[in-house]
C-alpha positions in Angstrom: -103.2 -195.9 7.5 -101.0 -193.1 7.7 -98.0 -193.2 10.4 -98.0 -190.4 12.4 -94.3 -190.4 12.6 -91.0 -191.0 13.2 -88.1 -191.6 15.7 -84.3 -190.8 14.7 -81.3 -191.3 15.6 -77.9 -189.6 16.7 -74.9 -192.1 16.2 -71.3 -190.6 17.7 -68.7 -192.6 17.0 -65.7 -190.9 19.1 -62.8 -190.5 18.0 -59.4 -189.1 19.3 -58.9 -186.2 21.4 -62.5 -185.8 22.0 -64.0 -185.1 19.5 -67.2 -187.2 17.7 -67.7 -188.4 14.1 -71.1 -187.2 13.9 -73.1 -189.8 11.8 -77.4 -188.3 11.9 -79.5 -190.6 11.0 -82.5 -188.5 10.5 -85.9 -189.0 10.0 -85.6 -187.2 6.5 -85.2 -190.1 4.6 -88.1 -192.8 6.1 -90.2 -189.2 5.8 -88.9 -188.2 2.2 -90.3 -191.9 1.4 -93.6 -191.4 3.0 -94.3 -188.1 1.1 -93.9 -189.6 -2.3 -95.6 -192.9 -1.7 -99.0 -189.8 -0.4 -98.1 -188.5 -4.0 -98.0 -191.7 -5.7 -101.2 -192.1 -4.2 -102.8 -189.0 -5.4 -101.1 -189.6 -9.2 -103.2 -192.9 -8.7 -106.4 -191.5 -7.8 -106.4 -189.3 -10.6 -105.5 -191.5 -13.2 -108.7 -193.4 -12.1 -110.7 -190.7 -12.7 -109.2 -188.4 -15.3 -108.2 -190.4 -17.4 -109.9 -193.8 -17.2 -112.5 -192.0 -16.3 -113.6 -194.5 -14.1 -115.6 -192.3 -11.8 -118.6 -190.8 -14.6 -120.8 -192.6 -16.7 -121.1 -189.6 -19.0 -120.7 -190.0 -23.3 -117.0 -189.9 -24.2 -116.4 -187.2 -26.8 -113.1 -186.5 -29.5 -110.7 -184.7 -28.5 -106.8 -183.8 -29.1 -106.0 -186.3 -26.0 -108.1 -188.7 -27.2 -112.1 -189.3 -26.1 -112.8 -187.2 -22.6 -116.7 -187.3 -21.4 -119.4 -185.0 -22.5 -118.9 -182.6 -19.1 -115.9 -182.2 -19.2 -114.4 -178.6 -20.3 -111.7 -178.1 -23.2 -110.0 -174.6 -22.1 -106.3 -172.8 -21.9 -104.3 -172.2 -19.3 -104.7 -168.6 -20.4 -108.3 -170.0 -19.2 -108.1 -171.1 -16.2 -109.6 -169.1 -12.9 -105.6 -169.3 -12.0 -103.4 -166.6 -11.2 -99.6 -166.8 -13.1 -96.7 -165.1 -12.0 -92.5 -164.7 -12.4 -90.5 -163.1 -10.5 -89.9 -160.3 -13.6 -93.0 -159.2 -13.5 -92.4 -157.4 -10.5 -90.6 -154.4 -13.1 -87.7 -154.0 -16.0 -84.7 -155.8 -15.3 -83.1 -152.5 -14.3 -86.0 -151.6 -11.5 -84.9 -155.2 -10.3 -81.7 -155.0 -9.8 -81.7 -150.9 -8.1 -84.7 -152.0 -5.4 -84.1 -156.2 -4.8 -80.9 -157.1 -2.2 -80.0 -160.9 -1.8 -78.6 -162.4 1.2 -77.4 -165.7 2.3 -77.6 -165.2 5.5 -81.6 -164.6 7.3 -83.3 -161.8 6.6 -87.2 -160.2 6.3 -88.4 -163.4 3.9 -87.5 -166.4 1.8 -86.3 -165.3 -1.4 -87.6 -168.9 -3.0 -86.1 -170.7 -5.6 -85.6 -173.9 -8.1 -82.9 -175.5 -6.2 -84.1 -174.5 -2.6 -88.0 -176.6 -3.9 -85.7 -179.1 -4.6 -82.9 -179.6 -2.2 -85.3 -178.2 1.4 -82.8 -176.0 2.3 -84.3 -172.5 2.0 -81.0 -170.5 2.2 -81.1 -166.6 0.6 -83.3 -163.8 2.4 -84.9 -160.3 1.1 -84.9 -157.5 3.0 -88.8 -155.3 3.8 -87.8 -153.5 0.9 -87.2 -155.6 -1.7 -90.0 -157.9 -0.3 -92.7 -154.8 -1.0 -91.2 -153.9 -4.1 -92.1 -157.8 -5.3 -95.7 -157.4 -3.5 -96.8 -159.3 -7.4 -95.3 -162.8 -7.0 -95.7 -163.1 -3.2 -95.5 -166.3 -1.7 -98.4 -168.3 0.8 -98.2 -171.5 1.0 -99.8 -174.4 -1.1 -99.5 -172.3 -5.1 -98.0 -174.1 -8.1 -94.6 -173.6 -9.4 -93.0 -175.0 -12.1 -89.0 -173.8 -13.6 -89.0 -172.1 -17.6 -85.3 -171.8 -17.8 -83.0 -174.3 -17.2 -84.5 -177.5 -15.8 -87.9 -177.3 -17.4 -91.3 -178.3 -16.5 -89.6 -178.8 -13.0 -93.1 -178.8 -10.1 -93.5 -178.1 -6.4 -96.0 -177.2 -4.5 -94.4 -174.4 -2.0 -94.2 -175.1 1.0 -95.4 -173.1 4.6 -92.2 -171.0 6.0 -91.9 -169.4 8.7 -90.7 -166.4 7.2 -92.8 -164.7 4.2 -91.8 -165.6 1.0 -91.3 -164.5 -2.9 -90.9 -166.3 -5.5 -87.1 -166.6 -7.5 -85.9 -166.0 -11.2 -86.2 -169.1 -13.2 -89.7 -170.1 -12.2 -93.1 -169.0 -12.4 -95.9 -169.2 -9.9 -100.0 -170.8 -10.1 -102.2 -169.2 -7.8 -105.2 -170.9 -8.4 -108.4 -168.6 -7.2 -110.8 -171.7 -7.1 -109.3 -173.8 -4.3 -110.5 -177.1 -5.4 -108.2 -176.8 -8.2 -105.1 -176.4 -6.7 -104.0 -180.8 -6.8 -105.7 -181.5 -9.8 -103.6 -178.7 -11.3 -100.1 -180.2 -9.5 -100.8 -183.6 -10.3 -101.6 -181.9 -14.4 -98.4 -180.7 -14.7 -96.5 -182.2 -13.1 -97.1 -186.1 -14.0 -99.1 -186.6 -16.8 -101.2 -184.5 -20.1 -99.3 -181.0 -19.1 -95.7 -182.3 -18.7 -95.3 -183.2 -21.6 -97.2 -180.7 -22.9 -94.8 -178.5 -20.9 -92.2 -180.1 -22.8 -93.4 -179.8 -26.3 -93.4 -175.8 -25.6 -89.1 -174.8 -24.0 -86.8 -173.9 -26.6 -83.0 -172.9 -26.5 -80.0 -175.0 -27.3 -77.5 -173.9 -24.4 -80.2 -173.3 -21.3 -84.1 -174.7 -22.1 -86.6 -172.5 -21.4 -90.3 -171.6 -21.7 -92.4 -168.0 -21.9 -95.3 -167.5 -19.8 -97.0 -166.7 -23.3 -96.7 -170.3 -24.4 -97.4 -171.8 -20.8 -101.3 -170.6 -20.9 -101.7 -171.0 -24.7 -100.9 -174.6 -23.9 -104.5 -176.6 -23.5 -106.0 -179.0 -20.3 -109.1 -180.8 -19.4 -111.1 -179.7 -16.3 -114.2 -182.3 -15.0 -117.3 -180.7 -14.1 -117.2 -178.8 -10.7 -118.2 -181.4 -8.2 -116.1 -184.1 -9.8 -113.6 -181.2 -9.4 -114.5 -180.6 -5.6 -114.8 -185.0 -4.9 -111.4 -184.9 -5.6 -110.2 -182.2 -3.8 -110.8 -183.8 -0.7 -110.2 -187.0 -1.0 -106.3 -186.4 -2.0 -105.8 -183.1 0.5 -105.5 -185.3 3.5 -102.8 -187.0 1.9 -101.9 -183.4 1.4 -101.8 -181.4 4.4 -100.1 -184.8 5.7 -97.4 -184.3 2.9 -96.6 -180.5 4.5 -96.8 -181.4 8.3 -94.3 -184.3 7.1 -92.0 -181.4 5.8 -92.4 -179.3 8.7 -90.7 -182.3 10.8 -88.4 -182.5 8.3 -87.1 -178.4 8.3 -87.7 -178.8 12.4 -85.3 -181.0 12.8 -82.4 -179.5 10.1 -82.9 -176.7 12.5 -81.6 -178.9 15.5 -79.3 -181.0 13.3 -77.5 -177.8 12.1 -77.8 -176.3 16.0 -76.0 -179.0 17.2 -73.5 -180.4 14.9 -71.1 -176.8 15.0 -71.5 -177.7 19.0 -70.5 -181.3 18.5 -67.4 -181.3 17.0 -66.4 -178.1 18.7 -66.7 -180.2 21.5 -68.4 -177.3 23.3 -71.4 -180.4 23.8 -69.8 -183.7 25.5 -72.2 -186.7 24.8 -69.4 -189.2 26.0 -71.7 -189.9 28.8 -74.8 -190.7 26.3 -75.7 -194.6 25.7 -77.4 -195.1 22.4 
């Protein structure tokens, strides 16, 4: 059963000079645990269907992945019905430098980076001109994002935020042209064969990295479309709930960041509140 809501507390400890030590006990941890459990359920289902093959009666054939059903297709990533792009697909380094301005304060669009996806805090922005210039890497939400420099192999589903979004540097974006591929590919690259294959193509000593060409040449297998659609419809409610929980987290973070300065400055007096 899915939990649909969380309660949260603000604990205030009064100190001298009418200041308060503000301890925020957010639902972030509870939601993080729930989201992790939901994703693990999807991963376990993937393993049962696509590594143990409990949901198919097809004959098995030998491949580089071991035995797989003969109804599955062996492809390369570059042959999938997906768009694979990145920040530098928008132009030369000189043109990017001339046309893209980053801001630390809110502006027209979010500039989505690996570190933002890890922390859940999106604090770098671009103006409208920059956003339009970066049209080849526009984000709409639920694209697969993979770090290809430094923290190689970190995999995320792009959240849907309250502003336009564009892809940052040192990450690649995969946008499926076939909706029922989205979660299959996300789990493939984050947890299973795809992750080990990504680690196998990284190079560089001081800073690990991989390039799009090598990534496009990596092998993958796909189930037949009926089974892929069945998997998609089974796990989609799990990922829908994860996204809803993330939206709640973002809203609560805004509340926290709005109230905290007022509490610390004494502008907001909570001395009469019983908790």
